[in-house]
N, C-alpha and C positions, 0 to 999 in steps of 0.2 A: 515197844517190843524190840529187843536187841536183835540186830542182824545176825544171821547164822554165819559161823566161820566155815569157809571153804578150805579144803586142803590146798595149800600153796606148794608148787613144785619149786625146789631150790633153783635160783637163777645161776646159769652157767654160760659161759662163752665157748661155743664150738669152734674148734680149730679148723680152718679150711683144709680139705683134703688135697694134697699136692701130688699130682701124678709124677712120678719120677721118670725122666726120660733116660733112655739107655745111653750110656757113655760110649761115644764113637771114638776110638783112638785115632788121632791125627798123626800120621807118620811124616816126619821131616825128611826131605831127601838127604842122602848121606853127605853130599857136598853141593856147592853152588852150581855145578855143571848140570845138575838134574833139575834145576829150577827153570820155570818159564821166565822169560824176561819181563820186567816191568820198568817203568820210567819215573824218576823223581825230577820234577820240573821246578820246584821251589828254590833251588840253589843256583839257577842260572845266572851267570854274570853277564849282564847286557852291556856293562860299562868298560869293557876292555879298551885300553888305549888305542888311539888311531895313529900309531907311529910305525908305519910300514905294514900295518895290518888293516885292511879295509873294515869299516865299522861292521861288526858282526851281528848287528841287530836285524835278524832276518824278518822281523815283523814289518820292516819297511821296504823289503825287497819285492818289486813288482815286475812281472814279465809282460811285455807288450806282445800280444798275440793278434796279429792282423791278417785278414784273408781277402784276396781280391774276389772271391766268390760270394760276396755278401751284399745286400742292398746298401749298406754304408759305403762300400767301395764304388758301386755304380753311381751313387750320389757325388762322391768325391771326383770321379772321372768327369761328370758333367760340370762340376765346379772348376776344377783345375788339375790337369794331369801331373803338374810339377809337385803338388801336395801328395798325390798318390806315390810318386817316385820316392819322395822323402820319407813317407810312412813305411814303404817297403824296406828302406834301409834300416829302419828302426825294429823291424819284425824279429821276434825271438831275442830281443835285447832286454837286459835287466836294468831297472831304474829304482832310485831310492825315493819312491812315492810319486804322487801325482805332480807335485811341484817340480820335481827333477825332470820329469817327462816333458812337461809343457815348457820348461825353460829350454831344453834341448831342441824341441820343436821350433821355438821362436828363434833360435840361433841359426837354424837351417832352412826356415821358411818364414820370410819377413811379412808376407801379405796377411791381411785380416782374414780370419776363418769364421764362418757362420757359426752362431752359438749351438744350432742343431747338430752340426758335425762334431764340435768340441765335446758336447755332453755324451755323444755316443762313442767318441774316442776313448773317454773315460772308462767306458764298459769293457774296452779291450785290455785294460791293465788289470792283471791278476796277480794276487799274492801267492805265486806258485811255490816259493821255497817253504813257506810255513804251512799253508793249507793243503797243498798237494804233495810236495816232495817229502816234507818231514812227517806230516800226519799219516801219509800213505806208508811210509817206512815203518812208523810205529805199529800201525794195524797189522802189517805183514810179519814183523819180527816178534811181536808179543806172543805169537803162537809157536815160537821156537824156544828150545832150552839153550843155555849157555854152551852146552857141548856142541850143539848144531852150529851156533854162531861162530865159535872159535874154530870150527872145522872148515869154514867156508874159505875157498881160495880164489885169488885173483887169476887173471889170465896167464900171468907169469909164474904161477905156482906159489907165490907168497900168500900168507894169510891176509884176509881182508881186514880183520878186527884183531887188535893186539895191544899189549902194553908198550909204552914208549917211556924211556928213562927221562925224568924231568931235565936232566943236564943236557939232553940232546934237543930240547925245544928251542925255538927262537928267543932271542933276548927279551923281546917285549913280553911274551908269554911267561918267561921266568920272573920278570920284574912284577908282572901282575899277580903271579901266585904269591910272591913275597908280600905285596900289599894286602892280599887276602888272608895272610898268615896261613897259607897252604903249602909253603916251600919245604916243610919237613916230610912231605910225601916223596916216596921214591919213584913212583910211576904215575902216569895218567893212562887211561885206556882210550884208545882211538877206535871209533866205529866208522866204517866207510859207508856213506850214504849214496854217493855217486862217484864217478872217476876222481873228481876233485873235491867233493864236498865231504868234510869229516865232522864228526860230533865227538867232543872230548868230555871226559869225566871220570868218575870214581865207580868201579863196580863194588857194590856192598851186598854180599850174599847174592840174592836173586834179583836184585834191582840195580838200575844204573842211574847214578846221580849225575845229572847233566851239568856241566860247567860252561862249556862254550860250543857254539855252532861256528864252523869254520868253512864257509862256502867256497873259498879260494885257496885252500890249503896252505895258509900262512902261519898257522900255530907252529907246525913243524915243516919248515921250507923244504921243498922238493930237492933242492941241491944238497941237502944233507944226506 
């Protein structure tokens, strides 16, 4: 007996229902001064020549922060007060890494130092320029617009952050710009982080393309 034929429904592929989201118009600020600040780190030049400009690699700058009101200081007093006096002279001084610190220490204190003290002295070295000074500055200023930043004044009434003509920079900086093929620019923008510490780069719309960190104000010598 032949099987009965059932009515077959035509095969079809149903298109998924896509719920359209309302389009929210994104309004761009009229000019860069209305933008919040952002930082571009990928273009930093860590290799600026060391010809009259201290190596500007702030990743290697460490601050020695030592206090006499700590168990370590008490242990050092019991060991040798001369070592304590030497360390006090180093307090709040910047070093180019651990090796630089211990080299300076050996030149100023020739006696053997117990390993327990040495290991704890290492903990007194802190990379304050990068992790405290610079990152702290970034966090504070990314909340500000460029209008607010450009309006800030130093104690003498001059603006803290401003353009500097390339031709007024030091010779080392100008030569380095030529090597980087950036010497066709007319200006670099200088941002004041501390009284001496400057950050140099290019302001591109709402973000700042960092070129150099200048902890000792050598890119644009003060005598200029």
